[in-house]
N, C-alpha and C positions, 0 to 999 in steps of 0.2 A: 792680541793686540786689536784694538778697535780699528776699522775702516780707514780712519784718518791717519794711521801711522804711528799715533801716540801711547805710550804705555799708558794701562789703567792703573788705578790704586791698587786694586787685587793683584796685578803682577809685581808691584814695589814690596806689598805685603809679603807675598810668596818668596820672592827673593829674599827678604830679610827673615823668614822663618828658615829659610834653607841656611842660613848663617847663624841660626840661635844656638846649635850645639856642636861640641867638639865630637871627635871621634871616641869612640867607647874605649875604655882601658879596665883591663883585669886588676880587681881592687881586692886584697885581702883584708875582711873586717877584722878590727882589732878584739873584740869580745870574743867572737864565736870561731874566728880563726877561717870562716869559711870566705870563698873566692866569689866575686861575682864582677859583672862587665857593666861599668856605668859609663855613662857620657854625662859631660859637665855643661852647663848652660855658659853660653857667652855674654858679654856686654850686651849684644843684640837682643837676646833672650829678656833680659831684664829690660831693655827699653821698651820692647813689644808688651811685655807684663804689665809695665807702669801704663801705657798708653790707654789702657783698659779702666784704670783706677780714678775714682772721682778726685778733683782737683783739690779739695780740702785736705785728703790724705797725703796727696803729694808734696802739698807743703807744709805738712806737720814733720813728715819723713825728711824733707829738706831743712827743716829748722833743725830738728833732732841732729842731723848728722854735725852740726856746729855745735850746737847745746843739747845735752843728753838729757837736760830737766825740762826742756821745751816741748807744749803741747802734750796731753794726754791723749791716747788712743779711744776711741767709743768702742764700746762692744761689737758694734757693727764692723767697725774698721779693724780690730782685731781679727774677727770670724774671717773677714775677706782674706786677710793675710795668713792666716791658717790654712786656709781652702787652696789659695795659691803656693803655699809651701808643699803641702800634699800632692798637689798636682804636677809640681817640678819634679817632685821625687818620684812619682809615678813614671813621668816621662824619661827621667834619667836612668830607669832600669832596662837594660838591655836584654840581660840573661842572669838569672830567671825574671820572669815578670812579676810584677806584685798584682794582688787582687784582695778585694775583700772576702768574695766568694772563690777561692782558688780552685783551680781547675788542675790538671797533672802537670804541667809546665810552669805553675804559677804558686807564689806563697802570699800568705797575709802578711801585711806590714807588722801587724801585731806579734808576730811570733819572734821577732828581731829584738835582741837584749837592748836595754837603753842604752849602753855605753857604743853600740854599733848604729843605732838611730842616729843619734848625737854625732859621729863621726861621719856618717854618710850628709849630712845638711853641713856640717864643717868644710867637706870636701867639695860639695855642690856651690857654695858661694866662694870657696877659693881660700879658706883659712887653713887648711893643710892639703900638702900633696897626696899623690896618690899613695905612695909608701909611709904616710904617717908622719912625715914632717912637719912641724907646726911652723908655720909663717909668723906667726908673732914675735918670735926670735930676730928674724930679719928686720921688720918694721922697728922693733926698738933701737936697732943699731943704725938705721936709715933715716935720720930725720928729713922731712919733706917729701917722703914717699907717701903716694895715697894707699889708705889701707886696700888690702886685697880682699874681695869681696863681690858685691854686686856689680862693680864696673864703675860705679858713680860714687867712690870713696867709702861706702861703708864696709863692715864686718860684724859678723855675729860675736856678740859677747857674753860670757856666762853671767847670769844674774845672781844676786845672793842666793836666791833658792835653789838653785843648781840647775835651772832648765836655760836653755838656749833663748836669749832675748836678741832680737831682730832690730836695733835702731838705726839700721841704715836704710838710704833709698833703695828700693826694689828688693827689701828681702822683708818678709812677711813678720808677724808679732803673734 
């Protein structure tokens, strides 16, 4: 704390970052059957993440949360969201760790089967539970519930091409 006894902005950010992740869980990946330890980002993680984004991107994401056809993302915005998703996935892995140039206790994320990669992203944004239970069935039966996802109303949705598309605030494209 500064000498005047008032907390600094850095102290508030440090507090928020400490609240950004859940405790690690043992997860068995559906395709490979391999177990990993992952921690899930909290709503605070997504708030911190979005605080660094350009205002125009945030406005597009908010508009798309209401109308999926609102505003197209620029290539730069898509690249930013992809980079953010990759960083989130890297931070989520507790054991083993991910690395593009893996050491003895690390693995290359490109070694993951596509189904396992998709599951991990769905798990991280809260679309599935650690046991693989799909939460979409709960949302369909509960009108008025906010979609599970980034914490501000969004969820990952499959696109017609089979890739995960992130049309929600706080979730990358």
